[in-house]
TIDRENVEX-120345 format. One record per atom (N, C-alpha, C, CB): x negated, y, z. Coordinates in steps of 0.001 Angstrom, whole numbers, plus 500000, padded with zeros to 6 digits. Atoms other than C-alpha are relative to their C-alpha. Glycine has a CB too. Layout:
residues N
XYZ/...
***
This chain:
residues 154
500944500593500509/498977483685513766/499074500657500847/499867500049498571/501031499868498916/496154483949515926/498540500632499144/499739498295500812/501429499187500185/492776486390515609/498936498914500139/499714501280501227/501146501358500082/490663482597515782/499148499644498832/500717498683500148/500495500220500964/490487482172512457/499091500654499459/500646499876499440/501433499178500871/487336483275509841/500519499779498679/498163499220500155/499939500142501398/488068484323506327/498957499616499053/500363501010499618/500631500657500572/486587482445503395/498433500474500149/500590499948498820/501355499405500229/483209482899502408/499803500467498336/498823498798500468/500112499834501185/482365484467499027/498883499989499050/500441500810499949/501366500420500514/479309483316497860/500267499078498768/499106499200501173/499840500828501178/480673480864495368/500996500732499098/500490498534500368/498728498977500989/482833483236492612/501045498892499914/499468500642498041/499230501044500650/484446480117491058/500942499732501292/499040498617499386/498923500398498765/486037479190494667/500715501135500806/499220499170501142/499365498939499569/486555482689495515/501389500160498831/498847501297500077/499254499591500538/488759483000492353/501089498911499646/499408500634499153/499031500980500096/490532479696492030/499945499211501064/499929499272498894/499245500790499287/490407478005495228/501116500384501147/499138499303500466/498818499331498924/492637478252498446/499118500605501048/501177498779500803/500439499270499044/490379479987501087/500104501223499863/498954499776500260/500042498246500019/491389483576501777/498574500478500334/501094500763501253/501537499152499450/487960485374501463/500144501302499420/498345499304499388/500255499001500753/488940488776501088/498562500884499886/500954500702500338/501052498937500240/486696491445499545/500163501224500219/499621500054498894/499684498764499703/486306494485501455/498816500803499270/500155500198501565/500692498654500662/484367498003500003/498652499677500877/500897501812500338/501616499325498856/480824499149501516/500772500626501077/498671501573499175/499178499456498629/483469501125503383/500367499226500871/501163500604499821/498990500694499302/484961498316504953/501329499811499835/500000500346500913/498692499445500287/488355498884503473/500200498873498336/499908502160499812/499292500197500919/490481497177501094/501036500254499162/500075499542500156/498373499597500414/493306498370498917/501115499220499915/500114500461498808/498901500342499756/496648497830499167/500928500122499314/500242500310500773/499020499283500603/499323497852497137/501467499400500590/499799499878498383/498257500216499162/503336497709498890/500967500046499460/500512500872500936/498526500095501120/506185496249496664/500969499875500712/500191498771498923/499097500293499265/509456496438497735/500474498603499467/500946501073500052/499659501599500219/510359492806497690/501389499868499356/500025499114501491/498340500214501005/514310493058496401/499899500835498871/501628500578500835/500167499149501692/513562495685493659/498705500141499089/500292501597500161/501277500057500931/510060495036492655/499293501219500236/500310499868498413/500512499266500574/509439498944493056/498727500198500910/500853501009499668/501357500010499135/505657499907494398/500494501164500748/498371500206499169/500076499401499533/506014501584496845/498866501284500817/500506499374500163/501247499798499774/502677502624497949/498725499735499841/499998499975500556/501232500710500472/499164502467497550/499060500510501434/499357500610498201/500142499215498561/497323502656501215/498446498917499955/501648499725501642/500988500504499405/494136500745502717/499818499442501112/499404500591500005/500321500993498651/493235497983505361/498381499983500262/500556498222499692/501415500617499680/489912497001507092/500615498524500786/498856501211501195/499374501414499792/489791493851508543/500594499839500659/499511499115500193/499204500378499005/491305494369511714/501273500589499727/499483500330501268/498651499710500731/494314495977509748/500768498901499416/499783500890498906/499789501264501019/494501493131507816/501048498546500535/498297499380499726/499163501122498611/494874490735510744/500668500500500428/499430499425501238/498741499944499472/497213492461512357/501412499995499150/499925501093500710/499044500230500842/499423492826509635/500297498640499897/499729500516498860/499455501594499843/499207488468509355/500790499713501102/498884498972500137/500060500479498671/499469488357512857/501710500906500450/498214500578500956/498499499854499714/502768490607513164/501193499982499444/500163500778500345/498607500132500770/504776490521510293/500269501240499350/501253499661500941/499293498477500342/504806494642509778/498632500395499381/500672501179501517/500745499180500736/502384496609507750/499090501255501075/501122500643498891/501200499033499749/499192497996509226/498991500429499767/499669500007500537/501050499832501319/496965499983507177/498835500806500813/500732501052498431/501351499174499418/493721502019507996/500215501436499598/498437499449499315/499342498173500389/494503505753507655/498096500388499709/501182501371502112/501298498927500410/491042507622505842/499844500871500363/499781500450499009/500273499043499237/491818510778506896/500526500177501616/500382500939499238/499650499567498048/492664510317510766/498661498464500625/502828499427500797/500721501305499534/490074506864510635/500445499552501487/498341500248499987/498949500613499087/492399505143512356/500684499130499563/500847500754500466/499400500940500498/494392501966512364/501917500877500021/499548498429501063/499286499247500386/497980503060511255/501085498787499836/499475500907498889/498762501070499667/501248500646512400/500996500776498708/500820500099502068/499180498997501064/503735502177509375/501343499779500762/500048499492498091/498799499711499409/506733503581510783/500144500141501353/500783499190499679/500300499526498148/505523504156514452/500764500970500034/498378500577500652/499217498486499398/506420507344514644/501207500351499484/499214501329499715/499017499741500604/508886507654511996/501411498778500001/499365500311498743/499213501360499472/510604503983512772/500812499359498242/501598500631501598/499640500748501325/510513503234508970/498745499265499379/500585501074498881/500947501188499885/508693499956509442/499849499415498631/500529498876501025/499845500810500842/507502497659506810/499995498645500175/499343500259499302/500323501666499605/508419494163507056/499690498831498895/501326499407500739/501347500831501322/505592491875505252/501496498700499463/497683498656501284/499379501367500305/507826489091503699/499378499011499018/501294500223499504/500938500893500595/505021488061501457/499037500763499491/500516499137499020/501012499306499986/501419488788501002/499414498901498729/499236500233501581/500863500176501152/499368488254497746/498585500236499636/500471500540499279/501010499167500491/495877488773496747/499305499679498359/498914499881501135/499943499924501234/494556489046493155/498662499239499785/500198501425499450/501518501057500509/491530486537490982/499036500001501270/498877500807498429/501617500235499653/488631487776492683/500241500478501756/498615501310498830/499419499752498729/490667488965496228/499335501081500645/499983498845500835/500186498943499266/489884492288496284/500676501150500263/499199500296499732/498802499722500166/492981493459496220/501345499744500831/500063499585499059/499000500552499409/496132493031498476/501345500447500040/499674499884501007/498758499370500148/499864493222497443/500910499406500946/500510499915498639/498881500537498762/502292493189500050/501684499796499355/500074501442501445/498436499582500207/506019492590499587/500596499866500983/500789499342499085/499181499864498494/508050494020502067/501453500464500030/499276501087500945/498718499502500064/511478494809503211/499997501923500693/501002498726501026/499908498672498890/511481498996503966/500918500091500830/500139501254499476/498979499581499319/513121499573506647/500044501893500097/499829499174501450/499768498582499732/514912503093507135/500069500516498350/498651500760501059/500221499038501378/515166505695503747/498670499949499097/500046501527500459/501138500080500562/512067505479502840/498362500017500420/500226500761499365/501510500285499185/507964505018503333/499311501335499622/498944498456499380/500656498800500167/506992508447501956/499608501104500863/500552500453499291/500034498798499231/505727511148504515/500630501634499259/498389500066500362/499692498927500556/506766513522501948/502128500506500033/499208499641498427/498744500180500304/510159512360502145/500983499359498891/500186500881500061/499817500768500756/510726510052499378/500200498502500784/498985500203499076/499736501727499636/511763506198499204/498848499380499773/501133499144499077/500723500541500434/508660505510497515/498698501282500010/500615499334498797/500820498925500321/505260507602497304/499997500471498537/498708499657500385/500174499875501734/505634507197493337/501112500960499684/500246498397499008/498618499940500402/508258509787492829/499644501349499201/501265500031501302/499905499140501279/506893512211490082/499060499060498621/499170501772500438/500566500652501478/505976511138486476/498780501015499475/501412499959498645/501407499596500594/502674512168484849/500689500277498262/498515498415500213/500031499630501107/503046513611481196/499499499427498882/499643500823500094/500777500924500926/501855511490478235/499907500691498821/500617498617499750/499878499301501562/501097512290474616/500587501717499862/501257498944499070/499247498808500361/502985515003473006/500303501302501477/501564499261499358/499194499625499044/504638516056476392/499073500530501107/500906498891500397/500989499056499233/501199516999478156/500322500979499609/498612499926499905/500058498407500193/500865520088476073/501547500904499944/499180500240498453/498699499290500130/504770520945475949/500202500350501363/501220499166499370/499311499392498721/504982520583479742/498511501068500944/500734498280501171/501216499139499140/501172522851480553/500652501189500077/498400500226499278/499676498631499840/501511525471482447/498561500749500355/501174500172501188/501272499818499635/497944527208482303/498956499114499593/499986500058501194/500713500805500381/496715525057480796/499961498241500798/498849500834500064/500162500672498867/497230522558483568/501640498850499640/499921501289501587/498666500819500715/499765519316482615/500642499929501389/499717498225499094/499459499730498323/502647519555485093/500887498874500150/500951501581500376/499329501091499727/504357516701487023/501338500157500000/499633499507501067/498365499761500140/508242515812486570/500633499328501135/500689499366498578/499063500817499256/510228514726489506/500424499126499517/500911500456500409/498894501213500442/511736511067489208/501023499942500842/499465498537499981/498794500536499209/513646511060491947/500347500966501551/499567498243500399/499356498960498805/515631512743494777/499128499711501614/502017499533500226/500550500584498447/513896512913498575/501421499330500623/499315501517501244/498656500757499566/515800510156500500/499758500881501617/499958497766499957/499982499111498701/515065512335503892/499475501047500195/499602499539500916/500960498676499839/513768515248505256/498809499972501156/500994501303500400/501374500310499147/510264514699506953/499930500895501089/498616500178499166/500062498677498648/510404517757509270/501198499535500947/500413501980499348/499212501000498862/513298515738511006/499635498717500499/501204499655499575/500450501364499896/511342512609511106/498493500402500625/500038499079498417/501350500101499531/507623513972511952/499486500758500838/499254500051499186/
***
């Protein structure tokens, strides 16, 4: 896919919501949120952001490229770790302000903390909030084991 195409216009809300033109809505900060899902299992691996250039590179390359807000730069997922995300499918929601990537996660995980997903802790609900609280603060519960040692990778 070349960078010579343009994204669709957003002036007509109905066209954005029901038409075929890809017209992603980037926020005031120039970013669009991206939910990344394992194509085989359906597990949500991570949530990140893309700017227009990252989105174009992802579509062209077939591997996830995000925008790092903390480093203020493009970030090709797996460039350091080798744990790339091969994009098998991409979707957008009804008003095109979120991207959903369906990927094949290469390597043991995508989380820089060493887990298969970035969603490796559960938040307590209902009565469990008070039951697990320590000094009044609700406590997270780990729900998966580390997939790799991040000190060995980064």
